[in-house]
C-alpha positions as CSV (number, residue, x, y, z in Angstrom):
1,M,-32.4,24.8,55.3
2,P,-28.9,25.2,53.9
3,E,-28.6,26.7,50.4
4,Y,-27.4,24.6,47.5
5,I,-24.1,25.7,46.1
6,P,-23.6,24.3,42.5
7,P,-20.2,22.9,41.6
8,A,-17.8,25.5,40.2
9,I,-16.3,23.2,37.5
10,D,-18.5,23.3,34.4
11,W,-18.4,19.6,33.5
12,V,-19.1,18.6,37.2
13,R,-22.0,21.0,37.4
14,E,-23.4,19.7,34.0
15,Q,-23.1,16.1,35.1
16,V,-24.9,16.8,38.4
17,E,-27.6,18.8,36.6
18,L,-28.2,16.0,34.0
19,Y,-28.2,13.2,36.6
20,E,-30.5,15.0,39.1
21,G,-32.6,16.8,36.5
22,S,-33.5,13.4,34.8
23,G,-34.3,11.8,38.1
24,G,-31.4,9.4,37.6
25,T,-32.2,8.2,34.2
26,E,-29.5,10.2,32.3
27,G,-25.9,11.1,33.1
28,T,-25.3,8.0,35.1
29,T,-21.9,7.3,33.6
30,L,-19.0,9.6,34.4
31,R,-18.1,11.9,31.4
32,D,-16.7,9.9,28.5
33,T,-15.6,6.9,30.6
34,G,-18.8,5.0,30.2
35,L,-18.3,3.9,33.8
36,P,-21.2,4.2,36.3
37,C,-21.2,7.0,38.8
38,I,-23.3,8.2,41.7
39,I,-24.2,11.6,43.1
40,V,-23.1,12.4,46.6
41,T,-25.0,15.2,48.3
42,H,-23.2,16.5,51.3
43,Q,-22.7,19.6,53.5
44,G,-19.9,22.0,53.0
45,G,-17.4,22.1,55.8
46,K,-16.8,25.8,55.8
47,T,-19.9,27.2,54.0
48,G,-22.5,24.8,55.5
49,G,-24.1,24.8,52.0
50,I,-25.4,21.8,50.2
51,R,-22.9,20.3,47.8
52,K,-23.2,17.7,45.1
53,I,-20.4,15.7,43.5
54,P,-20.4,12.8,41.0
55,L,-18.1,10.0,42.0
56,M,-17.3,6.6,40.6
57,R,-19.9,3.9,41.6
58,V,-18.1,1.4,43.8
59,K,-20.7,-0.6,45.7
60,V,-19.8,-3.2,48.3
61,G,-22.8,-4.9,49.7
62,Q,-25.3,-2.1,50.7
63,S,-22.5,0.4,51.1
64,Y,-20.6,2.7,48.7
65,V,-16.8,3.4,48.6
66,L,-16.0,7.0,48.1
67,V,-12.4,7.6,46.8
68,G,-10.8,11.0,47.2
69,S,-8.4,10.5,44.2
70,Y,-8.7,13.9,42.6
71,G,-6.9,12.4,39.6
72,G,-3.7,11.9,41.6
73,R,-3.2,15.6,42.3
74,P,-1.1,16.6,45.3
75,K,-4.0,17.8,47.4
76,N,-7.3,16.1,48.4
77,P,-10.5,17.2,46.7
78,V,-12.5,19.7,48.9
79,W,-15.3,17.2,49.4
80,V,-12.9,15.0,51.5
81,Y,-12.8,17.8,54.1
82,N,-16.6,18.3,53.9
83,L,-17.1,14.6,54.7
84,R,-14.7,14.7,57.6
85,A,-16.8,17.6,59.0
86,H,-20.3,16.3,58.2
87,Q,-20.8,12.5,58.0
88,D,-24.4,12.5,56.9
89,V,-24.9,12.3,53.1
90,E,-27.4,11.3,50.5
91,I,-26.4,9.1,47.6
92,R,-28.2,8.9,44.3
93,D,-27.6,5.7,42.4
94,K,-29.6,6.1,39.2
95,T,-33.2,6.5,40.4
96,E,-32.6,5.4,44.0
97,V,-31.8,8.0,46.7
98,M,-30.5,6.8,50.1
99,K,-29.6,8.6,53.3
100,M,-26.2,7.3,54.4
101,R,-23.5,8.0,56.9
102,V,-19.8,8.1,55.9
103,R,-16.7,7.2,57.8
104,E,-13.1,7.5,56.7
105,V,-11.5,4.1,56.6
106,T,-8.1,4.0,58.3
107,N,-7.9,0.4,59.3
108,E,-5.3,-1.0,56.9
109,K,-6.9,-4.4,56.3
110,E,-10.4,-2.8,55.7
111,R,-8.9,0.0,53.6
112,K,-7.0,-2.5,51.4
113,S,-10.1,-4.5,50.8
114,L,-12.1,-1.4,49.8
115,W,-9.2,0.0,47.8
116,D,-9.0,-3.3,45.8
117,A,-12.7,-3.2,45.1
118,S,-12.4,0.4,44.0
119,V,-9.5,-0.3,41.6
120,A,-11.5,-3.3,40.2
121,A,-14.4,-0.9,39.4
122,F,-12.2,2.0,38.2
123,P,-8.6,0.8,37.3
124,S,-7.3,4.4,37.0
125,Y,-7.3,4.7,40.8
126,A,-4.1,2.7,40.8
127,E,-2.5,5.2,38.4
128,Y,-3.7,8.1,40.5
129,Q,-2.1,6.7,43.7
130,A,1.1,6.1,41.8
131,K,1.1,9.8,40.7
132,T,0.8,11.3,44.2
133,D,2.7,11.2,47.5
134,R,-0.4,11.5,49.6
135,T,-2.4,8.4,50.6
136,I,-5.7,8.8,48.8
137,P,-8.6,9.0,51.3
138,V,-11.2,6.2,51.3
139,F,-14.6,6.6,52.8
140,L,-17.4,4.1,53.3
141,A,-20.9,5.3,53.0
142,E,-23.2,3.0,55.0
143,P,-27.0,2.9,55.3
144,V,-28.4,4.7,58.4
């Protein structure tokens, strides 16, 4: 069984601990945005360890859109590389925990549809894309 490696960034670790520690009854909105978030449990691409990251809740049908915005920074967040290496994830949406498989969305039409849904859920994504030269990665987590 791989070892859990807590997030290095304080606020991220605290968010995960509150969300998971409460069984999904607390910490379900991201920081001070008041917007709903989920916890994505995944495997590290290099370490093989278990990682957990809070992401904005963008639900489309029974699937979730995971957006690698990193606030519009020039580089992708590390979790993007982890998901490219290991597609099996677990998603906690409040008290519900589901095993899912992710795939990076590269088809332009599908990506645009999912990107539009993501911006509708969290309008700052549009600002983040405008701030960076990279194309922000979009993943779809689907039930297995």
